[in-house]
N, C-alpha and C positions, 0 to 999 in steps of 0.2 A: 499126289495130284495138285497139291498147292492150292486148294480152295477152300473156302469156309462154306460148309454145307448149309444151304437154304431148306426150309421146310418141303418146297418144292422138288429138290433134288433128292430126298428121302422118298417121296412118292413116286418119282420116276424110277429111280433105281429099283425100288420093291417090284414096279410094274415090269419092268426089264427082266426081272427074275422068273416071273410066274407065266409067262405065255411064250409065245413063239418067237420073240426076241431073245430068248435064252439062247438060242445058237448062235445068233449075230453076235451076243456079247456073252460069249462063253466064258470069259474070264470072270464075270460077276459070279458065277456059282462057287468059285473057289477064293472069293472075297468077301461077300456081302453075307451076314446073318440069315439064317434061313426064316428067322421072324419075320422077315420084310416079305417073304413070300406066301407063308402059311397063316398069318394072323392079319387079316385085313383090318385096319383100324388101330394098329399099334402105333402109339403115339410117342416119339422120344421124350425123355425126361424134361427137357427144357421147353417144350412147347404146350400150348394148351389144345385141348380135343377139339374146341371150337375152330380153332386157327387149322388144325388138321383138316376137319371136314370143309371148311372154306376154301382150302387149297385144292383138296381132291375135286371139289364141286367145279372150280375154276378149271382145272384140267381136263376134266370130263366135257366141259362146254367148249372148251378150244379143241377138243378132238385130239389131245396127246395121249390120252388113256381111254380104256373101257372098261365096264363093269362087267364082270363074267360071274356065272353061277355054274357050279361044278355037278357033278353027277350025285354028289353027296347033299346038295343044297348050300355049300359053302360059297360065299361071295369073295372075290379078289379083283385085283386090279390088273389089267394087262396092256401092255404098251401097243399104240398103234404105230403104223409106219410113220407118221408125221412125229410122233413121240420119240420114234427111235431115233430120227434125224436130230431132234432135239438133245437126246443124251449123246450122240456122237459130237455134236457141236460143243456141248457143255464139258464132255470128259473125253477128249480124244486120246489121251493116254490109255484109256481103259482098252480101246479097240488095238493100240500098237503094242500093248503090253500082253496081248493074247497071242502073239506071233514069236516064234523062234528067234532069237536073236542070230543076226548074220555075221558078228564078230566086227562090225564096223561101229565106228562112233559118227555122230553129227556134232559139229564144233561151230557154236557162234562166238565171233570175236567182234567187238564194238568199241568204237571212241566216239561217245557222245559228249559234247562240250558241257562244262559245269553250268552253262547259262540255259541248257535244256534238262534240267534236273527232273521235271516232271516225266518228261518224256523217257528219260533215261530209267527212272524208277517204274514206267509202265511196262519197258521192255523187260525189265528183270523180273516183274511180277508175272508177264506172259510165259517167260522161260521156266520160271518156277512151275506156273500151272501145267506146263507140258512135260514136268519131271527133269528139266535139265538141273545140273549141278555145278556149282562155281569152281572151276579149277584154279582160276586165278581172277584178279579182280574183275576183269572185262573180257575173260574167257571163260565160256561156259560149254558143257559137254553133255552129251545123251547117247545112250545105246540105241535108242529108237530114231526114226526118221520122220520128221514133221516139215518137211519141204513146203508143201502147200499152205499149212497153217503159218508157218513163218514168212513165208512171201505174202501172204494175204496182209498180215499185220504190219509189215515194213510198209507195204505201198499205203496202208491206211495211215501210218505215223510221218510218212515220208522220210524214212531211215535208210531207203535204198544207198546212200553214199557214205553213211558211216557205219554201217554194219557188213560183216562178211561171213558167209557160211561155207564151212568146208567140210569134206568128207574124210575121215582119218582110219586108215585101216590098223593102224599101231600106234600105240602111245609108249614112252619110255618104260612107264610103270608096267611090269609084267604080273604083279600081284593085284588083280582086279579088286579081289576083297579088301585088301588094304587100301586101294584107291576110294572104293566105295565108302568106307568108314570116313575117310578124310574129306570128300568131295560132298556126300549127301548125308552126313552128321548123322548115319545110322543108329548110332548108339543112344542118342536122344530119341529117336522113334523107337527103338526096341524097349527102352525104359517105360514108354507110354502104354506099349502092349503088355508090358508085365504088369503095368497098373491095371489094366483090364483084367486080368487073371486075378489078381488080388482083391479087386471089387468083387468078382463072381465069386471066389471063394468065401469072402466075408458075407456076401448074400444068402449063400448056401446053409452057412452057420445061423444067420438070423431069419432065414426062410421069409425074406421079404422081397417084394416085386422092385422097390425103390433101387435096391444095389443092382439089378439086373438092367433097369432102364439107364442108370448112370453109367454102367459097364458099357452097355449098347452104343450110348451117345458117344461115350470116350472112344471106343473103337472106331466108330464112323469118322469121327474129327481126325482120328490118328491117320487112317486110311486115307482121307482127303490130302493129307500132307504127306503120303508115302509116294515116293518116285516109282513104284512097283517095278524094280529092277529085275533083270534075268536072274536066275538062280546062280550063275557063276559069279555074281557080284556081292551075294548075302553070305553072312556070317553063319557059322556053324549053329550058333545058339539064337538064330533067329527065332522070335516069338510071335510073329503075326499068325501062322498057322495053328499054333496051340492055342491063342487067344480065341480064334475063330471057332475051333473045336468044342472048346469049352462053352462058348457062347450058344453053340447048336445042340448043346446036350443038356441044357437046364430049362 
């Protein structure tokens, strides 16, 4: 997703898991650790509880989330319709990745002058956020379609004359797994998911909550940089799912 997660993001993603929004964000159930759904008040390792409480209070007051008590008296957070819109705006890749791949690629080609370096950097950051990978220096591709997001961004940045968007049904590279490894640097992501597993196993031996929180935080930050590619692109030893399963069993 190419984002640095804020505390607000942790709260919203957890709330998306626990209520009616789960169906709308169905992919979350296969990506986000269940601790975010089942344990209201779980605070990621690098945040203070007071900061978490303040963030929850602010999101409650703005109407993005609501506090719900279940039949067993347990309190958890649910995403409201307003909050659902916030999640979709913040994480458009989540909704796109929940759909079956249609076999097509979206390709963005741009030629932004060196004198507009800041604009070019913002464009690259936006493409990364949407899960695009750099095929060549100024050619980025994605197996998903973000026409509206891209068009809105282009208009806001005045890039209509220097950026071109194409739909490609075929690429010369027929081995999608090899393509993904090169374009999206999946080996680096995979090593971070492996580190999550290592931290969790270390925590099991130490019987401490610190390792779990560190592993949880690392998993979420790694997920934030994950392009969430279709299964056709993932290597056979992809460790996101094993890391998530281990998180959910401890």
